[in-house]
N, C-alpha and C positions, 0 to 999 in steps of 0.2 A: 606208136602214136599215129592216129589217122587224122588228117586235117582236110577239111572241105571248105572252100570259099573264104579262107582267111586273108584279109587285107589289112594293112596298117594305116590308120588315120590319126591325125594329130589335131589338137584343139579341144577346148573344153565346152563347146556349144552343145546344146541338147541334141541337135541333129547329128553331130559327129559322134556323140556318145551312143545314140540309138544305132547308128551304122556299125559301131564297134562291138555291139552286143554279141556275145558268143555263148554257145551252149557247150558244156563239158559233159561228154557222155562216157561214163565209167562202167564198163561191162565187159566181161571176159568172153561173152558169146559173140564171136566175130560176125556171124551172119546177121544177128540182131543189131549189133553196133553199126555195121555198114549200111543196113537198111534205114536206120535213123539218120545217118549222115546223108544218104541220098534224099530222104524225105525233106530234111531241112534245106539242103541245097536247092531243091525244087521250089522251096518257099523263100529263097534268097535270105536264109538265116545262116549265119556263120556257125560252124560247129567243129569241135575237136573230139576225137575218140581216144580212149585210154583202155588198154587191155588189162592193166593191173593197177592196184592202188599205189604201188611204188611210182609208176609213171605219172599218175594223177598228182601225187604229192609234190612233184616238181613244177606243177603249173602255178603261174602267178595269177591268183584270182582277183588281185586288186588292180591289174593293169587295165582292165576294161570292164564295163558292166556285163553281167552274165548270170547264168544259172547252171546248176549241176543236176544231171540225171544219173543217179547213183544206184548201182545194184548192191544188194546186201551181202550175198554170198559170193565172195571173190576168191580166186585161187591163193592169193597171198595175204588174206586177212578178212576181217569183218567190216563191211562198209558202214554199218551203223556205229560201230565203235570208233571208226575214223571220223565220222560226222560229229559224234559227241565230243571228241577231242578238239576238232576244229571249232565247234560251237563255243567251247570254253575259251577260245582265243578271239572271241568277238567276230566270228565269221558273219559278214554282211551279205554274202552271195546266197540267194534262195536255193534250197536243195529239195529236189523231188526224188523220192525213191521209186525205182522201177524193179520189181522182183517177181519171180514165180513162186516165192515162198513167203508171202505176206499173210501169215495167220493172224488171228485177233490179238494175241499178246504182243507180237512184233509190231502190228499196226498201232496199237496203243502206245508202245514205247517210242515208235517213230514220231508220232504226233506230239507226245509230251516232250520230246527232245528238241522240238522247234522246227522240224522239217515242214515244208510248205504243203506237201501232199505225198501220198503213196499210191502207186498204180500197180496193178497186177497184170503180169504178162499172160496172154497176148493183149497188148493195149491197142484199142482202135485208134487210128490215126487222128481222127477229130478230137477224141478225148485227150490224146497226148498234146496236140497243138493248142487246145484250150488251156491246158495246164501250163504250157510254155509261155503263152501270151500273158497269162496271169502272173507268172514268175517274172516276165520281162517288165511289166508295169511296176512291180515291187522293186526289182533290181534297179530300175532307172531312178526311182525315188531315193533309194538307199545310196546309190552312186552320187546323185546330186548332193545329198546331205553330206556325204563323206568328202566330196570335192570342196564344199563350202568350208568345212572344218579345216581341211588341208590348207586352203587359201588363207583362212584366218590365222592359222598357226604360223604361216610364212610371214604375214604382216606383223603378228605379235613378236616374232623373232627380230624385227627391226627396231623394237622399242629399247630405249636405254633403261638402265636399272632404275633411274628416278622415274621415268615415264611408266614403268611397270608398277612401281609403288603407287603412283598417282592413279593409275588404272584400277588397281585393287581397291584403293580407298574410295574413289568416286563410285565404283560399283556397289560399295557398301553404304552409299548414301551420305557420305561425309561431305561437309562444306569445304570450300577452298581454304578457309582459315584453319580448319581442323587438320587438313592435310599438311598445311604449311608447318604447323607445330610438330606433327609427327616426323616429317622428313627434314626439318631444320632449314626451311627456306622461307622467303617472304611470300606473302599472298599473291603479289603480282607475278612472281616467278611461277608459282603453282598454276595460276590462271593461264599463263602462256604455255606451260608444259602440258596442261590439260587439253588445250586447243590443238597442240601439235600431236598429242597422243591420239585424239579422236580422228584427226586427219589421216594419220598413218594407218589406223584401223579401218578407215572409211566408214565411220559411224557418225550418226547425227543425233540419235535419241538415247536417253539414259536407259530405257528399257532394252534397247538392242545391246548396249554396253554390258548390262547385267547378264544377258544371255551369252554374250561373247566371253565373259569371265568364266561362266560355267563351262562353256565349250572348251576353253583352253585348260581347264582343270583346277581353277581357283576355287577353294572352299571358302565362301564368304561368311563372315561373322559380323553381327551388328553390335557386339558387345566387347569382344576381345581382339579385334583386328582379324586379318585374314591369314590363313595358312594356304599352302599350295601343294598340289600334286600335279604340276603342269604336264600336259600331254607332250609327247615327243613327236616331232615331224616324221 
């Protein structure tokens, strides 16, 4: 593994996230890989190089916002097959393929699989940097959205069982008196628990509560109550 310009920052601010952005370069061509590392170092962009897919699979792509420059033909496997497997696991990190063997069928398959772009070697530096800057904008948006969901799940985890029931019922548009009947409590108690639940989740509007319910995995029903496939933190 080759590492250039990697520093560790903490905090969830957009500035910190931007500084922690890292490019993962997966290519067995050492001269090409090192030339990219030097290019990104000159542009003050953090980058890590991997000579094999096995090395890359050890990387934590969720630790910081980033993107992947991935070769297709690797000595220990097919980069496209690896990407398709990762994409099936809800990969949020943008992937750009960089290969000397990008014929039309492969290019079509790459784009259909959800990759951001495919570049053919030798890649002009400006073309590569443009693709990376585009990937960074997308990565920052996805990272921010993922961070918001993670924070919401942490707050959701602080709710009591009763507060979760109230949360689901209110998200379905039920009135306090209806919720009271469902959970077997008086309306005044439900009103109090509803206010406490909203405070814990840091929500003020019903529309935001409905979105939060969807984000944590609640499947709302306006006829038969709610079922849940709650997200895991």
